[in-house]
C-alpha positions as CSV (number, residue, x, y, z in Angstrom):
1,X,142.2,95.6,92.2
2,X,141.5,99.3,92.7
3,X,142.5,100.1,96.3
4,X,141.9,103.8,95.8
5,X,138.2,103.0,96.3
6,X,138.9,101.9,99.9
7,X,141.0,105.0,100.8
8,X,139.4,106.9,103.7
9,X,138.5,110.1,101.8
10,X,136.8,108.2,99.0
11,X,135.0,106.0,101.4
12,X,133.9,109.0,103.4
13,X,132.4,110.7,100.3
14,X,130.6,107.5,99.3
15,X,129.1,107.0,102.7
16,X,128.2,110.7,103.0
17,X,126.4,110.6,99.6
18,X,124.6,107.4,100.6
19,X,123.5,108.9,103.9
20,X,122.3,112.0,102.2
21,X,120.3,109.9,99.7
22,X,118.7,107.8,102.5
23,X,117.9,111.0,104.4
24,X,116.2,112.5,101.4
25,X,114.2,109.3,100.6
26,X,113.1,108.9,104.2
27,X,112.1,112.6,104.4
28,X,109.8,112.0,101.5
29,X,108.2,109.0,103.3
30,X,107.8,110.7,106.7
31,X,104.4,111.3,108.1
32,X,104.1,115.0,108.6
33,X,101.4,117.6,107.9
34,X,101.8,119.7,104.9
35,X,100.9,122.9,106.7
36,X,103.3,124.5,109.1
37,X,102.3,124.9,112.7
38,X,102.5,128.4,114.0
39,X,104.1,127.5,117.4
40,X,106.5,124.9,116.0
41,X,109.5,127.0,116.8
42,X,108.5,127.6,120.4
43,X,109.9,125.7,123.4
44,X,107.6,123.1,125.0
45,X,107.8,121.7,128.5
46,X,105.3,119.0,129.6
47,X,102.3,120.8,128.2
48,X,103.1,124.2,129.6
49,X,104.2,127.3,127.8
50,X,107.5,128.4,129.3
51,X,107.9,132.0,128.0
52,X,109.0,133.4,131.3
53,X,111.0,130.5,132.5
54,X,114.6,131.1,131.6
55,X,116.2,128.2,133.3
56,X,119.9,128.6,134.1
57,X,121.4,125.4,135.6
58,X,123.8,125.7,138.4
59,X,126.9,123.6,137.9
60,X,128.6,124.5,141.1
61,X,127.8,121.1,142.6
62,X,128.9,119.3,139.4
63,X,132.6,120.5,139.3
64,X,133.7,118.8,142.5
65,X,132.4,115.5,141.3
66,X,133.9,115.9,137.9
67,X,137.3,116.8,139.5
68,X,137.1,113.8,141.8
69,X,136.2,111.5,138.8
70,X,139.0,112.8,136.7
71,X,141.6,112.7,139.5
72,X,140.7,109.1,140.5
73,X,140.6,107.7,137.0
74,X,143.7,109.4,135.7
75,X,145.7,108.3,138.8
76,X,144.3,104.8,138.5
77,X,145.1,104.6,134.8
78,X,148.6,105.8,135.2
79,X,149.3,103.5,138.2
80,X,147.9,100.4,136.6
81,X,149.7,100.9,133.3
82,X,153.2,101.4,134.8
83,X,155.6,98.5,134.4
84,X,156.5,96.7,137.6
85,X,160.1,95.8,136.8
86,X,161.8,99.1,137.8
87,X,162.3,101.1,140.9
88,X,161.7,104.3,138.9
89,X,158.2,103.1,138.0
90,X,157.4,102.5,141.6
91,X,158.5,106.0,142.4
92,X,156.2,107.4,139.7
93,X,153.3,105.3,141.1
94,X,154.0,106.7,144.6
95,X,154.2,110.2,143.2
96,X,150.8,109.8,141.6
97,X,149.3,108.3,144.7
98,X,150.6,111.3,146.8
99,X,149.2,113.7,144.1
100,X,145.8,111.9,144.2
101,X,145.7,112.1,148.0
102,X,146.7,115.8,147.9
103,X,144.1,116.6,145.3
104,X,141.4,114.7,147.3
105,X,142.4,116.6,150.4
106,X,142.0,119.9,148.6
107,X,138.7,118.9,147.1
108,X,137.1,117.5,150.3
109,X,138.3,120.1,152.8
110,X,135.7,122.5,154.1
């Protein structure tokens, strides 16, 4: 049997071609007007024109939560996947717990 057909590059090309063909066929079947709308490239926000509203989100409140999430989950992942049999693994777990406590202290101090 030809196993080259199941190799990842060949499979990728086949799926890519099939997806492009489906996309083309569905674009021909889509319900859209034939004439282009003049404002189709403009931004739209709940029925209001937002020409002067240049929103710039503030992520300063996001980073402490992201750091807490990363710290807690990485420490938990490392501690729970360490083998229990050796004293060295216990020392590594204690080191990660101390690092997590220190990181939380730095994060939560005011």
